[in-house]
C-alpha positions as CSV (number, residue, x, y, z in Angstrom):
1,M,109.5,98.4,93.2
2,V,106.5,97.4,94.8
3,S,106.0,94.2,97.4
4,A,103.1,92.8,98.5
5,Y,101.8,89.6,100.9
6,I,98.6,87.9,99.0
7,L,96.8,86.2,101.5
8,I,95.0,83.5,99.7
9,Q,91.5,81.4,100.4
10,T,91.5,78.0,98.8
11,E,88.7,75.4,98.4
12,V,89.0,72.6,101.1
13,G,92.0,70.4,100.5
14,R,93.5,72.3,97.8
15,A,95.9,74.4,99.5
16,S,99.0,72.2,98.8
17,Q,98.2,71.9,95.2
18,V,97.7,75.6,95.0
19,T,101.0,76.5,96.7
20,R,102.8,74.2,94.2
21,E,101.4,75.6,91.2
22,L,102.0,79.4,92.9
23,S,105.6,79.0,93.0
24,T,105.7,78.9,89.2
25,I,104.5,82.3,88.7
26,Q,107.0,85.2,87.8
27,G,107.2,87.8,90.2
28,I,106.5,85.7,93.1
29,V,109.4,85.4,95.7
30,S,107.8,83.1,98.4
31,V,104.8,80.8,98.9
32,D,103.8,79.5,102.4
33,P,100.7,77.0,103.5
34,V,99.5,78.8,106.5
35,T,96.8,77.7,109.0
36,G,94.0,80.5,110.3
37,P,91.4,82.3,108.1
38,Y,93.8,82.1,104.8
39,D,95.4,78.7,103.4
40,V,98.2,80.6,101.4
41,I,100.4,83.6,101.7
42,A,102.3,84.5,98.8
43,R,105.0,87.7,99.0
44,G,105.0,88.9,95.3
45,E,107.2,91.9,93.6
46,A,106.8,94.0,90.7
47,K,107.8,97.4,89.4
48,D,104.6,99.0,90.4
49,L,101.3,98.4,91.5
50,D,99.4,98.0,88.1
51,E,102.6,95.4,87.1
52,L,101.7,93.9,90.7
53,A,98.1,93.5,89.9
54,K,98.4,92.5,86.0
55,T,101.4,89.7,86.2
56,I,101.0,88.4,90.1
57,V,97.6,88.8,91.4
58,M,95.3,88.2,88.3
59,P,97.5,84.6,87.5
60,I,96.8,83.8,91.0
61,Q,93.2,84.5,91.1
62,A,93.3,82.4,88.0
63,V,94.7,79.4,89.6
64,E,92.1,76.5,89.9
65,G,91.2,76.4,93.8
66,V,91.4,79.5,94.7
67,T,88.3,81.1,96.1
68,R,89.5,84.8,97.2
69,T,92.5,86.8,97.6
70,L,93.6,89.8,99.8
71,T,96.5,92.1,98.7
72,C,98.6,94.0,101.2
73,P,101.3,96.2,99.6
74,V,104.2,96.7,101.8
75,L,104.9,100.2,103.1
76,S,108.4,101.9,103.4
77,I,108.0,103.7,106.7
């Protein structure tokens, strides 16, 4: 199992709408609006990095209002 935080920038005024829409994507376990250089942080889980990209990150990037993402896989140290 792979977990990742996906940091998301949105168009001005769209963070609320993006947060609601992201919560419907399969594999996303939490979504929080935040302040700072990113507007929303999501946490996703998938069986491997390829599935994470195809089923979580790409659908996030397709959401209207999302302008940029940064995916940070969680390490097991």
